N, C-alpha and C positions, 0 to 999 in steps of 0.2 A: 654746642657739640658737647657730649659725653663721654668721657675717659676715665676706664679704671685703671688706676696702678694695681697692678697683680702680680702673683709671682708663688707658688708654693714654698718655697724658700724663705726663711724669716733672716732678718738683717741686712737684705739686700739695698734698704737706703728708700722703700716704697713711700714714708710719710715724708722724707727728708723731699723728695722729688714733688710729691703731691705739695706742699706747702710753697716751696719754692716755686712752682711753677705757678700757684696760684696765687702769691704775691707779686712776683711780675706782671703777670697779667692785670689784675689790680692796677697797679701802678699806670698800667697804659691805658687804663681808663674802662677796663673790661668789667662786667657783670658776673662775679665767680661766685662757685657756691662750692664748697669741698663738704661731701659726704664721707665722714668718719664712722667707716664700718667697723673699725678695729676696737677690740674691746680695751684696748690698753688705753686707746682715747689720746694720743699723741698729737695728732692736728689738732685737738679741741683746746689742749693744753697748751699748745703753740699759740693758738688765739688767742688764748684769755690770758697769756704772757703779754701779748700784745694790746690787748685793749688796757690791762692794770698800767702800763705803761704808755697810755693813750697815744698809742699808735695805730698806721692802718692796718686792719686784717680782715680777712674775708670772711662770709659768712661762713660757719660751720655747723651742719646739721648730723645728731647723732641718733640714728634709728636703724632699725633690724631691714637690710636691704633685700634681706629674703621675701618683706612684705608688701614690696614696689609693684605694682599692677603697671599694664602697657600702657593703663588709659593715664599713669601721672607722669609719661614722659612728655607730652605735648606743654603740661602746666611747667616743668623743670626746664625745659628748652625756652620758653615764651618769658618764663620772668629772670631765665640767666645766661650770657653769652656763654658763658663755657661751667660744666660741673664735671668736678674730678669725683672718683670715688678710691678711698683709701682702704682697700683691702687689707682682711687680715692673711697671713700666711698661716699655710696647713689648719685652715678652712675651704676646702674647696667647693661647698654648699654654696656658701658667702660669695665666694669668685664669682661661681655660676651663675649666680641670682646678677651680680653687677654684671657682669659681660652680657647678659639677657638685655639690659637696659641699656648699655654702651654703643657708640660708633668707633671707638677703640680700644684695643688694650695695650699699656705701657707697661711693658716690665723691666725692672731695672735688674743687672746684671754683674756681679764681680770679673773679673777677667783670669777664673780659675778654672778648672777640670772640674773638681767639684760643683761650681753655681753651674757651670755648662750641662751637667749631667741633671741637675736640679730642672733644666729646662724643659726637658724630655715629657714630665709629669703635667707641667704648665701648656705644652704646645697641645697636647692631649686634651686639656681642658677644654683650650680654645677653639680646638678643629671641632669636636661635639658640639659646642654652642654655634660656632658657625655653620653646622647643619641646618639650623632654623636662622640664624642670620646671618646668610648668605655675605651681607655687606659690609660683615665684620672688620678692621683691620687690626693687625699686631704688629707692635716693635719693641724691639729689647734698644736697650740705652744701655752702655756700659759704665759703669760707676766703679770709683776709686781705682780709676787707672794710677798705675804706679808707670811714669814716665821713663823712658831709655832703662827699660828694662827687656830681657829674653821676653817675659810672659808679656810684658807691652805688646811688643812687636808681633808676637803671636793669637795675640786674642781676638783680632777681628777674624782670622783666620778659623780658632777654634771654635767662636760662637754663630759664624753663619751658617754653620751646619743643621743648625737646630729649627729649621723650618720660619721663622720668626724675619721682618725684614730690619735690617740690621741700621739705625740711625747713623750718622756721618757724626753727631754730635756725641762727644765722650767728657766723660765726670771726671776730673783728676780726686786724687785722695788728700782732699786739702784741710784745713784748721777752719777755713770760716764755715764751710758746710756744718762743722760740730759746734761752732760758737755762734752762728746766728743766732738757733732759736732759743738761748738763754737770755737773748734780750728782747727776742717778742719779734725779731726783724726777716726779712727776707736778705739772701745773699747778696742782692743787688741794691741794696740799702745800707746793711752792714758796712760791706766794704766793696763799692763802687766799683772802683779800679782795678780790682784783682781779678785775677784768671777765673776765678771760681765765679764770679759775678759774670764775666765776657762767656762763661761754657753755658751759666742758667738763661741768657739771653740768648745766645745760640739755638740752644735747645726749645726754648718759645717759642723763635721763630720757626724751625724746623718741624717741629708738632703741630703748631697750626697750620702750617702749608700743607703739610702730609694727612691731615685728618679732612681738611676741605677738599683736597683734590679727589678728580672723580675716580670712585672705584673701582676698581679692577679685580673682582671676584676669586681668587686660587683657592677656592673649596668648592667642594660640588655636594651639590644636598644631592640625598634619593629622587630619581624622577616620579615615585611614586610613595605614598604612603607605605610605610613599611610597620605591620600591627604585630608579628611574630619576633619575640625580644631575639631569639637565637641567631635567625634570618638578620635581623638588624644589627649585632654584633658583628657576623660573618660580613655584612656587607661594608660596614665601618674599619673592618682593618684590612680589607683589600683594598679599600680607597684611599688609607692612610698612607698604607706601604706598600703598594703594588702600582707602581706609576702607569704601566700598561693599563692596569683597571681603571683607574681613576680616568685619564683620556678619554675613553668609549665608554663610559656609563653613562 
């Protein structure tokens, strides 16, 4: 399966989620490839640090995801059990290319109004890709949750209004997520008995099950090819924002 960690807002923890899941699945004996599509190359640096310290690390490939062809997909899936694409923020063309190659989009989001607002743009991007890839699944992970606060209490209600499936798993704002990369380790190896490690394991289980589950498309593709750009945009506006139109189109 191919999963894209995406989202147009920066600083949401995409690389931390990418590498934490990759290292957890690697420990479980899965063949894992991380595609580092972010110019900052944080995932690559994390893997390099692991190798310097002679620790286990997933294979990390760095190349322009926009040049990926549909014919590349069978090879990626044949050579790896799981492919994770770590996307850069604020580069929608890269995220669009990644989503076109993916089975699922995983979007980390902090439990704040500002982060929730940013989901609108990401959801619009996913919707556009899903016109072509109707089986594309999309999930939001609440990240950096602060327990026992009013913000925490309202986060699920707030983020559930933005069109994505909201995962049951949540990640807290924990020191282990910040410290593990410096050691070239995943959280489950760095602090195996910690709450952070429990959260990574729970997310790995839930994401794997959700992506493998039979797909229930919730996006509706155009019934006929649309060549007129203005007609296409009008169709898309109605499909996204007018539920009655979506049900009968």
